[in-house]
N, C-alpha and C positions, 0 to 999 in steps of 0.2 A: 110072524111072517117069515117064510123060508128065506134063507140067505142065498145069494148067488154064489155058486162055486165056479169061479172063472178060470183060475190058473193056480197050480200048486207053487210055482216059483215066480215071485214078483220081482221085477227090476224097475227102478226108476232111472231112466237113462241107461247106463251100463252097470249100475250099482244094485246088487241084490238087497232086498229089504224084507223085513218081517221074518217070521219063523225063528230059526236059531241064529239069524244074523244079528250083529250088534245094532243098537239104536243108532240111527244115522243123524247127521247134523246138516241142516239146510241154512246157509247164511243168506241174509237179506241185504240186497242193495237197492235202494230207492233212488230213481233218477228224477223224482218229482219234488220240486222245492216245497210243495204244499203238504208233504207228508207229515204225519203227527209227531214222529220221532225224528228230530232234526239231525241227530248224530248218525242216522242211517242213510242220509242223503249224500250221494257222490255224483259229481258232475264232471264232464270232460275227462281229462287224463287222471283225475282223482280215482276214477273207476278202476283203472289198471292196478294202482297201488292197493286199493281195498280188496280187489279180487285175489291178488297174489297173497296178500296177508291172510285172507280167509283160508286159502289153501294151506298155507304154512301153519295156521292155527288148528287145522284138522277138519275143515268143512268137507262134506261129501258132495254137496251140490251148492250152486249159487242161484238164488231166486231174484229175478230182476223185475221191478215194477216201474211203470211210467205214469201212474196216476193213483193218488191216494183214494182208498175206498172206505176210510173210517166213517162210520155212520153219522157221527156227530159233526162232521165237517162238510162244507160246501166246496167240493174240490173237483168237479167235473171239468175236464179239458176235452178238446176235440180229439177224434180218433187219429187224425194225422199227427197231432202233437204227441199223443201217447205213443204212437207207432215210431215216430222219429226218435223219441227218447230211448225206447227199449232196443231198437235195431242198432242205434249208435253204440249203446252200451254193450250189446252182444258182440259186435265187431271188436271192440276194445278188449273185452274179457277173453275172447278166443285167442288173442295174441299172447296172453300171459299165462293161461292155464288150460288144462284139458278137462277140468271138472265139468260134469254135465250142467247145462244151463236150463233153468226153469223160467218161463215167462208168466208173470202174474197179471192176467187180464181176463175179462169176460166178454171182450168184444172181438168178433171173428176176424175183422180186417187186421187188427193188431196182432192177433195170434198167428195168422197166415204169414205176415211179414216177418215175425220173430222166428217162426219155424223155418222159413226159407233162409234166414240168416244163420241158422245152426242151433237154435234152441231145440232141446230134445224133450222137454217136459212142458206140458200145458197145465198151469195152476189156475183153475177157474173157480172163483169164489161163489159163482152162481150154480156150480155143478152142471154146466151145459144148458142152463135154463134161461139165461138172460137174453142171449142173442141166438135166434133160430138158425142163423147161418153157421154157428159154431159146430154143429153136427157135421156139416159138409167139410169143414176144416179138419175136424178130428178124423173123419173118414178118409180124407185125402192123404194126410200126413202120418196117421197112426202113431201119434206121440204117446209117451207115457203121460198119465193123467193124474192130477190131484183134484178130486171132486169134493167140493164143500157142500154142507147141508144148506139149502136155500129154498125159500118159497116166495112167490109174488103175492100170495094171499096171507091173511092173518092166520097164525097158527095158535090153536087153543089146545088145552089138555096137557097130558103128561109129556114133559119136554124131552125126556130120554126116548120114549117110544116114538114121538113125532120126529125127532132128529134122525133116528134110525130109518123111519119110513121115507124121509126126504132123501137120505143117502141112497136108499134102494131105488128111488125114482131116477136118480142120476145114473146109477148103474144100468138101469133099463135103457136110458138114453145112449149111454156109451155102447151098449150092445147093439142098439139100433144103428149107430154109426159104424159098426163093425170092429170096434175096439174091445177085445176080449181078454186082454192081459195087460200087465204093468199098470195097474190102477191102485191108487192110494186114496183113502177117504179121510176127510177133515171135518170134524164136528162144528167148525165155525165159531170158535170162541170169540166173543166180542161183536158178533154180527146179528144177534137176536136182540131186538130192542122194542120198546113201546113206541118210539118215534125216532125219526132221523132226518137228515138233510139231503140224502142222496138215495138212489134206487137200489143200492147194493146191500141191503140188510133185510132180515126177515122180521116182520112185525109180530110181536107176541103181546098177550094181555097180562103177563105175569112179570115179576121183578127180574130184570136181566142179569143182575149180579148173581142172584140165587140160581138162575138158569145155568150160568157158566160154571159155578161151583158144583152144581148137580151133575153136569156133564163130565167134568174132570173126575168126580168121585165115582162115576159109573161108566168109565170108558170101556171096561170089560164087557158091558152089555151091548156095546156097539160093534164089538169085534165080529168079523165074519171071515171069509177067506182072503179079504183084502187087508193089507196093513193100514195102520192109522197114523196120520200126521197130526200133530198138535202145535198150534202157534199161539203162545200166550205172552210172548216177549213184550214187556213194557205196556201191556194193554190196560184198558180203563178199569176193569174190575179190580186189578191190583191197586191202582191209584185210589179207587173208592174205599177199599178195605183198609189200606194203610194211610189214607189221607195224604197221598203224594200227588199233588196236582201236576207237577212237572214230570213227564215221562222219563227224564234222565235220572230221577230219584227212585226208580222202580226196579233196579237191578236185583237186589236181594229178594224182593217179592217174586220177580220173574223166575229166578233160579229155584225158589221153593216150589212154585207152581209146576215148573218143568220136571222136577224130581217126582212130584206127585203124579204127573202124567206118565212118566216112565214106569213107576211102580204099578200103575193101573192099566198099563198095556200099550202105551204109545210106542211106535216103531221109528218115527222120524220126529225130530224136534226142529221147528223152524224158528230161527232166532236172529236178533241183532248182535248178540254177544257170544261169538263163536268160542273164544277161549274159555270163558267162565262157564258157559253152558256145557261144553265138552267135559270139563272136569266134574261138574255136578252130575251129568248123565253117567259118566264112568263109575262114580261112586254108587249111584242109584242102581246100576246094573249089577255091581258087586253085591250089594245088599239083597237084590232080587234073586240072584243066583244062589246065595247062601240060604235064603228063605225057602226056595223051591227044593233045595237038597235037604232041608230040615235040619240045618246045622246052626 
């Protein structure tokens, strides 16, 4: 399948990504008490301290979520609740840092309110497919986009090929909304499952851990003219492989997976652990640079 060639220079917010740019770091702030990783939750004025610390640690963006979408949790909240959480957080963050803010949502009303408050990036784990009104929001605000691989239907067959096809579908939707630049693709590690408790996952008939490992191993096959964002921080496949039920015990596994992602082509790493991830990514890029030079 032919790749879309949308723009030679990609920016997320005001930050150039991909190509010869360094791998960027996106720090995660969850304002949802139900989130799977409790250390990522920041409420009220805690948000200011966390955002400022992430900037000091070297984050390039801050990603704000107001509802957990972990497939194995029952965490649906109302759109008004999600919207209130993220807009309140954005107001606080903007007072302490100028880092571009990403809103992690797949619901159009939440995205609209967040973008009106000053978010520059829309991170939609459904790749613009969950809420039909999201195309109108994208068309109106023209935000930078993070588009995840997602399907409402059962996905069978080669997971790498299917993931690439799903991402291409989302690019087509973005183009339909008139967004033709500043788009990053996310292969949705952790969101392809046999079953789940919410609507924000893609159903597959194969082993989900093997699927995630296969995608990380073959990131280069997903590359097109759009940069790749990879989010593996403290996720379930690491817990399964290392037998670490508590997400707080998955730091070392997360860093190893992030290094693999960088070596295989990731341009942005989305993480709960900004300091540790930045160091791991820095070293991975050094090795990658030496390898490309043949030294």
